[in-house]
C-alpha positions as CSV (number, residue, x, y, z in Angstrom):
1,M,125.6,101.4,129.2
2,T,122.1,102.7,130.5
3,N,121.9,103.2,134.0
4,P,118.2,102.7,135.2
5,T,119.1,104.2,138.5
6,T,119.1,107.3,136.5
7,I,115.8,106.9,134.6
8,P,112.9,108.8,136.4
9,G,109.7,106.7,137.4
10,S,112.1,103.2,136.9
11,D,112.3,102.7,141.1
12,K,108.7,101.8,141.7
13,P,106.5,98.9,141.9
14,I,104.0,98.6,138.6
15,W,100.7,98.9,140.1
16,E,101.8,102.6,141.3
17,L,101.1,103.1,137.0
18,L,97.7,103.2,138.1
19,W,98.0,105.0,141.3
20,A,100.2,107.9,139.8
21,N,96.9,109.2,138.4
22,L,94.8,109.6,141.5
23,P,93.2,111.7,142.5
24,A,93.8,114.2,139.7
25,S,92.1,111.8,136.5
26,A,90.3,109.8,139.3
27,H,86.9,110.7,137.2
28,Q,88.7,110.5,133.9
29,T,87.6,107.3,131.7
30,C,90.5,104.8,132.1
31,L,89.3,101.7,130.1
32,I,86.7,101.0,127.4
33,D,85.2,97.4,126.9
34,P,82.6,97.1,124.2
35,D,79.9,97.1,126.4
36,R,81.1,99.3,129.5
37,S,83.9,101.5,130.7
38,I,85.5,102.8,134.1
39,T,86.9,105.6,135.1
40,Y,90.9,105.7,136.8
41,G,89.1,106.4,140.3
42,A,86.7,103.1,140.0
43,L,89.3,101.0,138.5
44,A,91.6,101.8,141.8
45,E,88.7,100.7,144.0
46,T,87.9,97.3,141.7
47,V,91.3,96.6,141.9
48,D,91.7,96.8,146.0
49,D,88.6,94.9,146.3
50,L,90.1,92.2,144.6
51,A,93.7,92.6,146.0
52,I,92.1,92.1,149.5
53,T,90.1,89.4,148.2
54,L,93.5,87.5,147.5
55,R,95.0,88.5,150.5
56,D,92.6,87.0,152.3
57,L,92.8,83.6,150.5
58,G,96.4,83.6,151.4
59,V,98.1,85.2,148.1
60,L,101.6,86.4,149.5
61,P,104.3,88.3,147.7
62,G,106.0,86.4,145.2
63,D,103.3,84.3,144.5
64,R,102.3,83.1,141.1
65,V,98.8,84.0,140.0
66,I,97.6,82.8,136.7
67,V,95.0,85.4,135.2
68,H,93.2,84.0,132.2
69,L,90.4,85.9,131.1
70,R,89.1,87.8,128.4
71,K,90.5,91.2,127.1
72,S,88.7,93.0,129.1
73,I,88.3,95.3,132.6
74,D,88.1,92.4,134.5
75,E,91.8,91.2,133.0
76,V,93.2,94.7,133.5
77,A,91.6,94.7,137.1
78,A,92.6,91.4,138.6
79,M,96.5,91.8,137.0
80,F,96.8,94.8,138.8
81,A,95.1,93.1,142.0
82,V,97.9,90.8,141.9
83,W,100.5,93.6,141.6
84,R,98.9,95.5,144.3
85,L,99.9,92.3,146.4
86,G,103.6,92.2,145.4
87,A,102.4,88.6,143.3
88,V,103.3,87.8,140.0
89,V,100.9,88.2,137.1
90,V,101.0,84.9,134.9
91,N,98.7,85.8,132.3
92,V,97.6,83.0,130.1
93,N,96.2,84.3,127.0
94,Q,92.3,83.3,126.6
95,Q,92.5,81.5,123.6
96,W,94.8,78.6,125.4
97,T,92.8,75.6,126.2
98,A,92.5,74.0,129.9
99,D,95.2,71.3,129.1
100,Q,97.7,74.6,128.4
101,V,96.6,76.7,131.5
102,C,97.1,73.3,134.0
103,Y,100.7,73.2,132.3
104,V,101.7,77.0,133.0
105,A,100.0,76.4,136.7
106,N,102.2,73.4,137.0
107,D,105.4,74.8,135.4
108,C,105.1,78.0,137.5
109,R,103.7,76.3,140.7
110,A,101.1,79.1,140.8
111,T,99.0,79.5,143.9
112,A,95.5,81.0,142.0
113,A,93.9,81.4,139.2
114,I,91.2,83.8,137.9
115,V,89.1,82.1,135.3
116,P,85.7,82.9,133.7
117,A,83.3,80.3,134.6
118,A,83.7,77.6,131.3
119,V,87.2,77.4,131.9
120,A,86.6,76.8,136.0
121,N,84.2,74.0,134.8
122,A,86.8,72.5,132.6
123,L,89.6,73.0,135.3
124,A,87.3,71.5,137.3
125,A,87.1,68.1,135.4
126,R,91.0,67.8,135.4
127,D,93.5,67.1,138.0
128,L,94.6,70.8,139.0
129,P,98.4,71.3,140.1
130,P,98.1,70.8,143.8
131,S,100.1,74.3,144.2
132,V,96.7,75.9,142.9
133,A,94.8,76.3,146.1
134,H,92.2,78.9,144.8
135,V,90.4,79.2,141.7
136,L,88.3,82.3,141.2
137,V,85.5,82.5,138.8
138,R,84.1,85.3,137.2
139,G,81.0,85.6,134.8
140,G,79.2,82.8,136.3
141,A,78.5,79.7,139.0
142,A,81.7,78.2,140.4
143,P,82.2,74.6,140.5
144,T,81.3,72.7,144.0
145,D,85.0,71.7,144.7
146,Q,86.2,73.6,147.6
147,R,89.1,75.1,145.5
148,F,86.6,77.2,143.4
149,S,85.1,80.6,144.4
150,P,82.9,83.2,142.8
151,W,84.8,86.8,142.1
152,M,82.6,88.8,144.0
153,T,82.6,92.6,144.7
154,Q,82.2,93.3,148.0
155,A,82.9,97.0,148.4
156,Q,86.0,97.1,150.5
157,T,88.1,99.6,151.6
158,A,91.4,100.4,150.5
159,A,92.6,101.7,154.1
160,K,92.5,97.9,154.7
161,L,95.1,97.0,152.3
162,T,98.9,97.8,152.3
163,P,100.3,97.9,149.0
164,F,103.7,95.8,147.9
165,S,106.4,98.5,148.3
166,G,109.4,96.2,147.8
167,D,112.4,96.1,145.1
168,P,111.5,97.1,141.8
169,G,113.7,94.6,140.4
170,A,111.6,91.8,141.8
171,L,109.6,89.2,139.6
172,C,106.7,90.9,138.4
173,A,105.2,89.1,135.4
174,I,105.9,85.8,133.5
175,I,104.9,85.7,130.1
176,Y,104.7,82.2,128.4
177,T,105.7,81.8,124.6
178,S,103.1,80.3,122.5
179,G,105.2,76.8,122.6
180,S,104.9,76.4,119.2
181,T,108.4,74.9,118.8
182,G,108.3,72.8,122.3
183,K,106.5,73.3,125.6
184,P,106.0,76.9,126.5
185,K,108.8,78.5,128.4
186,G,108.0,81.7,130.7
187,V,109.7,84.6,130.4
188,M,110.6,86.5,133.7
189,L,110.1,90.2,133.5
190,S,110.8,92.7,136.6
191,H,108.7,95.7,137.5
192,R,111.6,98.0,136.7
193,N,111.5,95.9,133.0
194,I,108.2,96.9,132.3
195,R,108.0,100.5,133.8
196,I,111.2,101.4,131.7
197,G,109.5,99.9,128.5
198,A,106.4,102.2,129.2
199,I,108.7,105.1,129.8
200,S,110.8,103.8,126.6
201,V,107.5,104.2,124.0
202,V,105.8,106.9,125.6
203,E,109.1,108.9,124.8
204,Y,109.3,107.9,121.2
205,L,105.9,107.8,120.2
206,G,104.8,110.9,121.8
207,L,101.9,109.6,123.9
208,D,100.0,112.1,125.8
209,A,97.1,112.1,128.3
210,T,94.9,113.4,125.0
211,D,95.8,109.3,123.4
212,R,93.1,107.0,123.3
213,L,94.8,103.6,122.0
214,L,92.9,100.5,120.6
215,S,94.3,97.4,122.3
216,V,93.8,94.5,120.1
217,L,97.1,92.6,121.1
218,P,96.9,90.3,123.7
219,Y,98.1,91.3,127.6
220,S,99.9,87.8,127.3
221,F,102.1,89.7,124.5
222,D,104.7,91.7,125.6
223,A,103.9,94.5,123.0
224,G,100.0,94.1,124.2
225,L,101.1,94.6,127.7
226,N,103.3,97.6,127.0
227,Q,100.1,99.3,125.3
228,L,98.3,99.2,128.6
229,T,101.6,100.4,130.9
230,T,101.7,103.5,128.3
231,M,98.1,104.8,128.6
232,L,98.5,104.6,132.3
233,R,101.7,106.4,132.5
234,V,100.4,109.4,130.6
235,G,96.7,109.3,132.0
236,G,95.5,108.2,128.2
237,V,92.3,105.6,127.4
238,I,92.5,102.2,126.5
239,V,90.0,100.9,124.2
240,H,89.6,97.4,124.5
241,Q,88.8,95.5,120.8
242,P,88.3,91.8,121.4
243,V,87.4,91.2,118.1
244,T,89.8,91.1,115.3
245,L,88.1,91.2,112.0
246,P,89.3,94.2,110.5
247,S,85.7,95.9,109.8
248,E,85.1,95.7,113.5
249,I,88.6,97.3,114.1
250,V,87.8,100.1,112.0
251,R,84.4,100.6,113.3
252,T,85.9,100.8,116.8
253,A,88.6,103.2,115.6
254,Q,85.8,105.2,114.4
255,R,83.4,105.2,117.3
256,H,85.7,106.0,120.2
257,K,87.9,108.5,118.3
258,V,91.1,106.3,118.8
259,T,94.4,108.3,118.1
260,G,96.8,105.1,117.8
261,I,96.2,101.4,116.7
262,A,99.4,98.7,117.1
263,G,98.9,95.4,115.1
264,V,100.9,92.7,114.2
265,P,102.0,91.9,110.4
266,P,99.1,89.5,109.8
267,L,96.5,92.1,111.3
268,W,97.9,94.9,109.3
269,A,97.4,93.0,105.9
270,T,93.8,92.2,106.7
271,I,93.2,96.0,107.9
272,A,95.2,97.5,104.5
273,R,93.3,95.5,102.5
274,Y,89.8,96.0,104.0
275,L,90.3,100.0,103.9
276,A,91.8,99.3,100.2
277,D,88.3,98.6,99.2
278,A,86.3,100.3,101.9
279,P,87.9,103.7,102.5
280,T,87.1,105.0,105.8
281,H,88.0,108.4,107.2
282,L,89.9,108.1,111.0
283,P,90.6,111.8,111.4
284,E,91.8,111.6,114.7
285,L,93.9,108.5,114.3
286,R,97.6,110.1,114.9
287,R,100.2,106.9,114.5
288,I,100.2,103.0,113.9
289,T,102.6,100.9,115.1
290,N,103.8,97.2,113.9
291,T,105.7,94.5,115.8
292,G,106.0,91.0,116.1
293,G,107.8,90.3,112.8
294,K,108.2,91.9,108.8
295,I,105.3,93.6,106.8
296,T,105.7,92.6,103.5
297,P,106.2,95.0,100.9
298,D,103.0,95.3,99.2
299,I,101.0,95.8,102.3
300,L,104.1,98.7,103.3
301,D,103.5,100.1,99.9
302,L,99.8,99.9,100.9
303,L,99.7,101.3,104.2
304,P,100.5,105.2,103.6
305,K,97.7,105.0,100.8
306,V,94.8,103.7,103.6
307,F,96.1,105.6,106.4
308,P,96.7,109.5,104.6
309,G,98.6,111.5,106.9
310,V,99.0,109.0,109.6
311,D,102.4,108.4,111.1
312,I,103.8,105.1,110.7
313,Y,106.1,103.3,113.1
314,L,107.9,99.9,112.1
315,M,109.3,98.1,115.4
316,Y,111.1,95.4,116.5
317,G,111.2,93.3,119.6
318,L,111.4,90.1,121.7
319,T,109.8,89.1,124.9
320,E,113.0,88.4,126.6
321,A,113.9,92.1,126.1
322,F,110.8,93.5,126.4
323,R,111.5,96.6,124.1
324,S,114.2,96.7,121.1
325,T,114.4,98.8,118.2
326,F,112.1,101.5,116.0
327,L,111.9,103.4,112.8
328,P,110.6,106.9,112.9
329,P,107.5,107.7,110.7
330,D,109.5,110.3,109.0
331,R,112.0,108.1,107.6
332,F,109.3,105.3,106.7
333,Q,109.4,106.1,102.9
334,E,113.3,106.3,102.8
335,K,113.9,103.1,104.7
336,K,110.8,101.3,104.0
337,G,110.9,98.1,106.0
338,S,113.9,98.9,108.0
339,I,113.5,98.1,111.7
340,G,115.4,101.6,112.6
341,R,117.6,101.6,115.8
342,A,117.8,101.3,119.4
343,V,114.4,103.0,121.6
344,P,115.3,105.2,124.2
345,H,117.0,103.2,127.2
346,A,117.9,100.3,125.1
347,D,121.4,99.4,124.0
348,I,121.7,97.2,120.8
349,Y,124.9,95.8,118.8
350,V,125.3,93.6,115.7
351,V,127.6,91.4,116.5
352,Q,129.3,88.7,114.1
353,S,130.6,85.7,116.8
354,G,134.1,85.9,117.0
355,N,134.9,89.0,114.9
356,G,133.4,91.5,117.1
357,L,130.9,94.1,116.0
358,A,129.4,94.3,112.3
359,G,130.3,97.2,110.3
360,P,128.4,99.3,107.5
361,G,126.9,97.2,104.9
362,E,127.6,93.7,107.2
363,Q,125.3,91.2,108.8
364,G,125.3,90.0,112.2
365,E,123.2,88.8,115.4
366,L,121.3,91.3,117.0
367,V,122.0,91.6,120.7
368,H,120.5,93.5,123.1
369,A,121.7,95.2,126.1
370,G,120.5,97.6,129.3
371,P,117.7,97.5,132.1
372,L,115.2,96.3,129.6
373,V,116.9,92.5,129.5
374,S,114.7,90.6,131.2
375,L,115.3,88.1,134.4
376,G,115.5,84.9,131.8
377,Y,113.3,81.7,131.7
378,W,111.3,80.6,135.0
379,E,113.5,77.8,136.3
380,R,115.4,77.0,133.3
381,P,118.9,78.3,134.0
382,E,120.3,76.0,131.2
383,D,117.9,77.7,128.6
384,T,118.5,80.9,130.1
385,A,122.4,80.5,130.2
386,K,122.5,80.0,126.4
387,R,120.1,83.2,125.7
388,I,121.2,85.8,128.3
389,G,124.9,86.4,129.5
390,P,128.0,88.4,129.0
391,C,129.2,89.1,125.7
392,P,132.9,88.7,124.9
393,E,132.7,90.8,121.5
394,L,131.3,93.4,123.6
395,K,133.4,93.2,126.7
396,H,135.3,96.4,125.9
397,L,132.4,98.5,125.7
398,I,130.0,97.0,128.7
399,G,131.9,94.6,130.5
400,D,130.4,91.6,132.0
401,H,127.1,93.0,132.0
402,V,124.9,90.8,130.5
403,V,123.3,90.4,127.0
404,V,120.0,89.0,125.1
405,W,121.4,87.1,121.9
406,S,118.8,87.2,119.7
407,G,119.1,84.7,117.7
408,D,117.9,87.1,114.7
409,I,120.3,88.3,111.9
410,V,120.3,92.0,110.8
411,R,122.3,94.0,108.3
412,L,123.3,97.3,109.3
413,D,123.3,100.0,106.7
414,E,125.8,102.9,105.9
415,D,123.6,105.5,108.0
416,G,123.3,103.0,110.9
417,D,119.9,101.7,110.2
418,L,118.8,97.8,110.9
419,W,117.0,95.5,108.4
420,F,116.2,92.1,109.4
421,V,117.5,89.1,107.5
422,G,116.4,85.9,109.2
423,R,116.1,83.9,112.3
424,M,119.9,82.3,112.5
425,D,118.1,78.5,112.8
426,D,116.0,79.3,109.8
427,M,118.6,80.1,106.8
428,I,118.0,78.2,103.8
429,K,121.7,76.8,102.3
430,T,120.6,76.2,98.6
431,M,122.6,75.7,95.6
432,G,125.4,77.6,97.2
433,F,123.7,80.6,98.6
434,R,122.8,81.5,102.0
435,L,118.9,82.9,102.0
436,S,116.7,84.0,104.2
437,P,112.8,82.6,104.4
438,T,111.9,85.8,104.8
439,E,113.8,87.1,101.4
440,V,111.6,84.8,99.5
441,E,108.3,85.8,101.1
442,D,108.6,89.8,100.5
443,A,109.6,88.9,97.0
444,A,106.3,85.9,96.7
445,A,104.3,89.0,98.0
446,R,105.5,91.4,95.1
447,T,104.0,88.9,92.3
448,G,100.5,89.8,93.6
449,L,99.5,86.4,93.4
450,I,100.0,85.6,97.0
451,T,98.5,86.9,100.2
452,E,100.3,85.0,102.9
453,A,103.6,82.9,102.3
454,V,106.0,80.7,104.5
455,A,109.1,79.8,103.1
456,F,111.2,76.9,104.4
457,A,113.2,74.2,103.1
458,T,114.1,70.5,103.0
459,D,117.2,68.3,102.5
460,H,117.9,67.9,98.5
461,P,120.8,65.6,97.4
462,E,122.3,68.1,94.7
463,M,121.0,71.7,95.8
464,G,121.8,70.8,99.3
465,Q,118.4,72.5,100.5
466,A,115.4,72.8,97.9
467,V,113.3,75.8,98.8
468,H,109.3,75.3,99.7
469,L,106.6,78.1,100.0
470,A,103.1,77.5,101.8
471,C,101.7,80.0,100.2
472,V,97.6,81.1,100.6
473,L,96.8,82.4,96.6
474,Q,94.6,85.0,95.3
475,G,93.4,82.4,92.6
476,P,93.6,78.7,91.5
477,Y,97.0,78.8,90.2
478,D,99.3,75.6,89.4
479,A,103.0,75.5,89.9
480,A,103.9,76.6,86.7
481,T,102.0,79.8,86.7
482,L,103.7,80.6,90.6
483,R,107.0,79.8,89.1
484,T,106.9,82.0,86.4
485,A,105.6,84.9,88.6
486,C,108.7,84.2,90.8
487,R,111.1,84.4,88.3
488,K,110.3,87.7,87.6
489,V,111.2,89.2,91.2
490,M,113.4,86.7,92.4
491,A,117.1,85.3,91.7
492,P,117.2,81.9,90.3
493,Y,118.1,80.4,93.4
494,M,115.3,81.8,95.5
495,V,112.6,80.6,93.0
496,P,111.1,77.8,95.2
497,T,111.2,74.3,93.7
498,H,107.7,73.4,95.8
499,F,104.7,75.2,96.2
500,H,102.0,74.2,99.1
501,A,98.8,75.9,98.6
502,W,97.2,76.8,102.0
503,P,93.3,76.7,102.5
504,G,92.0,79.4,103.9
505,T,94.1,81.9,106.2
506,M,97.2,80.6,108.0
507,P,97.2,80.0,111.9
508,R,98.0,82.3,114.1
509,T,99.9,82.1,117.0
510,A,98.0,83.5,120.6
511,S,99.5,86.9,119.8
512,G,98.3,87.2,116.4
513,K,101.6,86.3,114.6
514,L,101.9,83.7,111.5
515,D,102.6,80.2,113.2
516,R,104.9,79.3,111.2
517,P,106.3,76.1,112.7
518,A,102.7,74.7,112.4
519,V,102.6,75.8,108.9
520,I,106.1,74.3,108.3
521,A,105.4,71.0,109.9
522,A,101.9,70.5,108.0
523,C,103.4,71.0,104.7
524,R,106.1,68.4,105.6
525,E,103.5,66.0,106.4
526,G,101.5,66.4,103.3
527,N,99.1,68.9,104.4
528,P,98.6,70.7,101.8
529,P,100.7,68.5,99.3
530,A,102.7,70.2,96.8
531,L,101.2,71.7,93.6
532,T,102.2,70.4,90.2
């Protein structure tokens, strides 16, 4: 069992990641926006200036502060100002609506929020939760409501501020889920969780001060936040990319000599197809990383072709355990699609409930232990107890230390590498077979007729469940054509009985992943209807 006290650098508050670069790298570039950049020293000054403003407004250690800004230098400064005071960052994705911001503010009883002018005006027209005493407004005039005030640069000195120096196990951030399956829940992360996450990823990716990472994933997503903290850990550069068009991503990577890009499967699909049509030389690019789900086999095959000589890291994680597994790039071709093994400082097990650990060739639920396990869900003890707690099957190995039950089924191969099978609650039971939606989606991608797919099931009186496939098609194919193509790459029981042709691209969550529940709900309602 990994002991966090033996991990150097894990015993300090999160704001120290920035200050550790001072004064040696004060004049080095830290963050790059599309229209400006900032050095480590100037960022620290901006952070303390804002921290003093928040302190003078009454923000105290432990208070929750909402940060709802576009990916930018301002967003990073706001987060670190909150952390500098020992308060808790609640980063709400900038795509979320004012109503969603109000929900989160009420749920976590936020005392303050930092938002752009347009959002401030929308909030002023609503009943703000009574806990929100102050709203700082960036980039425009503040509403006349006395709780709203402009975020203004006041050139205050750091000598006026005593930074937080408390317990590294204290609550640091609350990351809210997308809420696609119900009301969003806030996952609580400690300073230690986030710091060890940065230490781990720096170690296995081999990051250093010469790296310049393209930041596309939002900071309200744990993987996006980790990208920021890893660069601060080594003194590198973050290049913000708020626009997710593949042409813009490639252009920015080229212009700023980016060495690394992190993405989720839908993003890699669009980038890979773009580069296949418009090959672009990216000589400084060293590595790309994937998280947030499986990349389909057709895109996995394409990635080495469009990124020649670039290391490809396939990763897996969930917010409740922060960082989890990775497949080293030297095993990419041999184990294409595997999620690999535990990242440094994480403990990963494959458990068969009631039977113990899974052996080679067997499946089980992926269970996480160690210092990256989160603090649970904000003020939801029952939900926390369902997901995080001791594991009887692991008692002989780790005693009563808590674990995170992922809810994901994985297969352990003969070499000890893990392969994602599917979500436990998504498994399809058809014609006597237990089938993962991912298996259907991967096979559908191999037909060459489908670019995006979501498989699901409906009850059927004879089959048990019937397989449906929502899909974005390459052309105007009918159900018979799709079924014939699927039979060439699927076992008979896998072939969908119904196809739903999705118009345009499928919806995404705030973190850029496919919004599977939204797609499934729409298809169940007949929009789009099944093809004939």
